[in-house]
C-alpha positions as CSV (number, residue, x, y, z in Angstrom):
1,M,-1.5,-5.8,-8.1
2,T,-1.1,-2.1,-7.9
3,Y,-2.2,1.1,-9.5
4,C,0.2,4.0,-9.4
5,L,0.0,7.3,-11.4
6,G,2.4,10.2,-11.6
7,M,1.5,13.4,-13.5
8,K,3.6,16.4,-14.4
9,I,1.6,19.6,-15.1
10,N,2.6,23.2,-15.3
11,E,1.6,23.7,-11.7
12,G,3.7,20.8,-10.4
13,L,3.3,17.1,-9.8
14,V,0.3,14.9,-8.9
15,V,1.0,11.4,-7.5
16,L,-1.5,8.7,-6.7
17,A,-1.2,5.1,-5.4
18,D,-3.7,2.6,-4.2
19,G,-3.1,0.8,-0.9
20,R,-4.3,-2.8,-1.5
21,I,-1.9,-5.7,-1.2
22,T,-2.8,-9.1,-2.4
23,A,-1.0,-12.4,-1.7
24,G,-2.9,-15.4,-3.0
25,T,-6.3,-15.1,-1.3
26,Q,-5.1,-12.8,1.4
27,V,-5.8,-9.0,1.2
28,T,-4.0,-6.4,3.3
29,V,-3.2,-2.7,3.0
30,A,0.1,-0.9,2.9
31,R,1.5,2.4,1.7
32,K,3.0,2.1,-1.8
33,V,4.3,5.7,-2.1
34,V,6.9,7.3,0.1
35,L,8.5,10.7,0.4
36,L,12.2,10.8,0.9
37,G,14.2,13.8,2.1
38,E,13.4,16.8,4.3
39,G,11.5,20.1,3.8
40,K,11.3,21.1,0.2
41,N,14.3,19.0,-0.8
42,R,12.3,15.8,-1.3
43,I,11.5,13.1,-3.9
44,F,8.8,10.5,-4.1
45,F,9.1,6.8,-4.9
46,M,6.4,4.3,-5.7
47,S,6.5,0.9,-7.2
48,S,4.6,-2.2,-8.4
49,G,5.9,-5.7,-8.3
50,L,7.1,-8.0,-5.6
51,R,6.8,-6.3,-2.2
52,S,9.9,-8.1,-0.9
53,V,12.1,-6.7,-3.7
54,R,10.7,-3.2,-3.2
55,D,11.4,-3.3,0.5
56,K,15.0,-4.5,0.0
57,V,15.8,-1.9,-2.6
58,L,14.2,0.8,-0.5
59,A,16.1,-0.3,2.6
60,Y,19.5,-0.2,0.7
61,W,18.6,3.2,-0.8
62,K,17.6,4.7,2.6
63,R,20.8,3.5,4.1
64,E,22.7,5.4,1.4
65,M,20.6,8.4,2.2
66,N,21.5,8.4,5.9
67,D,18.3,6.4,6.8
68,G,16.0,8.7,5.0
69,G,17.3,12.1,6.3
70,A,18.6,14.9,4.2
71,L,19.1,13.7,0.6
72,P,22.8,13.5,-0.6
73,Y,21.7,14.5,-4.1
74,D,21.6,17.8,-6.0
75,T,19.2,16.7,-8.7
76,V,16.5,14.0,-9.1
77,L,18.7,12.5,-11.8
78,D,21.4,11.9,-9.2
79,A,18.9,10.2,-7.0
80,L,17.5,8.2,-9.9
81,N,21.0,6.9,-10.9
82,A,21.6,5.8,-7.3
83,Y,18.3,4.0,-7.2
84,C,19.1,2.2,-10.5
85,R,22.5,1.1,-9.2
86,I,21.0,-0.3,-6.1
87,L,18.2,-2.0,-8.1
88,R,20.8,-3.8,-10.2
89,R,22.6,-4.9,-7.1
90,V,19.5,-6.4,-5.6
91,A,18.8,-8.1,-8.9
92,E,22.3,-9.7,-8.8
93,E,21.6,-10.9,-5.2
94,D,18.0,-12.1,-5.6
95,R,17.0,-12.7,-9.2
96,S,18.2,-16.3,-9.5
97,F,16.6,-17.3,-6.2
98,L,13.3,-15.8,-7.1
99,E,13.3,-17.5,-10.5
100,E,13.9,-20.8,-8.8
101,S,10.6,-20.3,-7.1
102,N,8.9,-19.1,-10.3
103,L,8.8,-15.5,-9.0
104,P,9.6,-12.7,-11.4
105,F,12.0,-9.9,-10.6
106,N,9.4,-7.4,-11.7
107,L,9.9,-4.1,-9.8
108,H,8.7,-1.1,-11.8
109,A,9.0,2.3,-10.2
110,I,8.0,5.9,-10.7
111,I,10.3,8.5,-9.1
112,G,10.0,12.3,-9.2
113,G,10.3,15.6,-7.5
114,Q,12.5,18.7,-7.7
115,L,15.8,19.1,-5.8
116,A,18.0,22.1,-5.3
117,D,19.7,22.1,-8.8
118,D,16.6,21.1,-10.8
119,K,15.2,23.8,-12.9
120,E,11.7,22.2,-12.9
121,P,9.9,19.2,-11.6
122,Q,11.3,15.8,-12.8
123,L,9.4,12.6,-13.4
124,F,10.8,9.2,-14.4
125,M,9.7,5.6,-14.8
126,V,12.2,2.8,-14.0
127,Y,12.1,-0.7,-15.4
128,P,13.2,-3.8,-13.5
129,E,16.5,-3.9,-15.5
130,G,17.4,-0.5,-14.2
131,N,16.9,1.5,-17.4
132,W,14.5,4.5,-17.3
133,V,12.5,6.9,-19.3
134,A,11.6,10.6,-18.6
135,V,8.2,12.1,-18.9
136,D,7.3,13.9,-22.2
137,E,5.1,16.9,-22.8
138,R,2.9,14.9,-25.2
139,T,2.3,12.2,-22.6
140,P,2.8,14.0,-19.2
141,Y,2.3,11.0,-17.0
142,F,3.3,7.5,-16.1
143,T,1.3,4.6,-14.8
144,I,2.5,1.2,-13.4
145,G,0.6,-1.8,-12.2
146,A,-2.9,-2.5,-13.5
147,T,-2.6,0.2,-16.2
148,P,-5.2,-0.6,-18.9
149,Y,-8.3,0.5,-17.0
150,G,-7.4,4.0,-15.8
151,K,-5.3,5.0,-18.8
152,P,-8.0,6.1,-21.3
153,I,-9.4,9.0,-19.2
154,V,-5.8,10.3,-18.6
155,D,-5.0,10.1,-22.3
156,R,-8.1,12.0,-23.2
157,A,-8.1,14.7,-20.5
158,L,-4.6,15.5,-19.3
159,T,-2.2,18.0,-20.8
160,P,0.6,20.0,-19.2
161,E,-1.7,23.0,-19.1
162,T,-4.4,21.1,-17.1
163,P,-5.1,23.0,-13.8
164,L,-4.2,21.3,-10.6
165,T,-7.9,20.8,-9.5
166,M,-8.7,19.2,-12.8
167,A,-5.6,17.0,-12.7
168,L,-6.7,15.8,-9.2
169,K,-10.1,14.9,-10.6
170,I,-8.6,13.0,-13.5
171,A,-6.3,11.1,-11.2
172,Y,-9.2,10.1,-8.9
173,L,-11.4,9.0,-11.8
174,S,-8.4,7.0,-13.3
175,F,-8.1,5.2,-10.0
176,D,-11.8,4.6,-9.7
177,S,-12.0,3.1,-13.2
178,T,-9.2,0.8,-12.2
179,R,-10.7,-0.1,-8.9
180,V,-14.0,-1.1,-10.5
181,S,-12.3,-3.4,-13.1
182,A,-9.4,-4.8,-11.1
183,S,-10.3,-6.6,-7.9
184,D,-6.7,-6.4,-6.6
185,V,-6.7,-2.6,-6.7
186,G,-8.5,-0.6,-4.0
187,Y,-8.5,1.7,-1.0
188,P,-6.9,3.2,1.0
189,L,-5.9,5.8,-1.6
190,D,-2.8,8.0,-1.2
191,I,-2.5,11.3,-3.2
192,L,0.4,13.7,-3.1
193,C,0.9,17.1,-4.8
194,M,4.1,19.2,-5.3
195,S,3.5,22.8,-6.1
196,K,5.7,25.2,-8.0
197,D,7.4,26.4,-4.8
198,R,8.4,22.7,-4.1
199,T,6.0,22.3,-1.2
200,W,4.6,18.8,-0.8
201,R,1.1,18.1,0.4
202,Q,-0.4,14.6,0.9
203,A,-3.6,13.0,2.1
204,Q,-5.0,9.5,2.5
205,F,-8.6,8.5,1.6
206,E,-10.8,5.6,2.5
207,A,-13.7,4.4,0.5
208,D,-16.2,6.3,2.7
209,D,-14.4,9.5,2.1
210,M,-15.2,9.4,-1.7
211,V,-18.8,8.3,-1.7
212,E,-20.1,11.5,-3.1
213,Q,-17.6,11.6,-6.0
214,R,-18.1,7.9,-6.7
215,Q,-21.9,8.2,-6.9
216,W,-21.6,11.4,-9.0
217,W,-19.4,9.6,-11.5
218,N,-21.6,6.5,-11.7
219,S,-24.7,8.5,-12.4
220,N,-23.2,11.0,-14.7
221,I,-21.3,8.5,-16.9
222,K,-24.6,6.7,-17.5
223,A,-26.3,9.9,-18.3
224,L,-23.6,10.8,-20.8
225,V,-23.9,7.5,-22.5
226,A,-27.7,7.9,-22.7
227,S,-27.3,11.4,-24.2
228,M,-24.8,10.4,-26.9
229,P,-26.1,11.2,-30.4
230,E,-27.4,8.1,-32.1
231,G,-27.1,9.1,-35.7
232,G,-27.5,6.8,-38.7
233,W,-24.8,4.3,-37.7
234,M,-27.2,2.5,-35.4
235,E,-29.8,1.8,-38.0
236,P,-28.4,-1.4,-39.5
237,L,-27.9,-2.8,-36.0
238,L,-31.4,-2.2,-34.6
239,P,-34.6,-4.4,-35.1
240,N,-36.5,-3.5,-38.3
241,P,-33.9,-1.0,-39.6
242,R,-35.3,1.9,-41.5
243,P,-33.0,3.1,-44.3
244,A,-32.0,6.7,-43.7
245,A,-31.0,9.3,-46.3
246,G,-27.3,8.9,-46.7
247,N,-26.3,5.8,-44.8
248,G,-22.7,7.0,-44.6
249,P,-19.6,5.3,-45.9
250,G,-19.2,1.6,-45.2
251,L,-22.8,1.0,-44.1
252,T,-25.0,-1.6,-45.9
253,L,-28.6,-2.2,-44.8
254,V,-29.6,-5.9,-45.0
255,S,-33.3,-6.8,-44.5
256,D,-34.6,-10.3,-43.4
257,Q,-36.3,-10.6,-46.8
258,Q,-33.1,-10.6,-48.9
């Protein structure tokens, strides 16, 4: 499984991908996000699904892009359409053979960046069929892979106005929530950022690099739960409930003597 997250904020793009690869009982590591192009004229690509399908699609795409050199596209949309065309070609070549072995053609991808003719950063999610959706202001991010665990904190905390430092924290906590709940998601962790001037920065982290952040989150989330106001809603659920003034709508106290 995989956890990949792409965010679009006013300050640019934040991209995160875990690095754990599972095949049966075997666990290895591999980079799941790549930067394509040169200088400031670059796009990123990351995916979840069969690694063999991903590698074939990426190989075909790089060959069209002069083996990963300068991009032959003026906009991210141009690059996206080229990717979708290649994805459909690989589907025609491999889908039936995969299905004969009970393997799904299940490559999901997130693609983004800002090329010369783009007025602002672009972010897209592509489905295995080659259709895609663009990011929206109301939901300024995409996730693929093991999505249920890390999604709630992003939904609650991320907006287009979120500062870059805050977005990086949200991205990390989203990954950490997924890592704790999904055994096939884990370190190393790749994080990339693209700023308004189209400059890309990237770093890779191992588990030991994030000990302080992990311990802080574990202790503080427990403290937050403990400090949550109890209110009257707990009374009917605790031993020997004591009726409170104004139980609130929908609450009925039931004693053992009734």
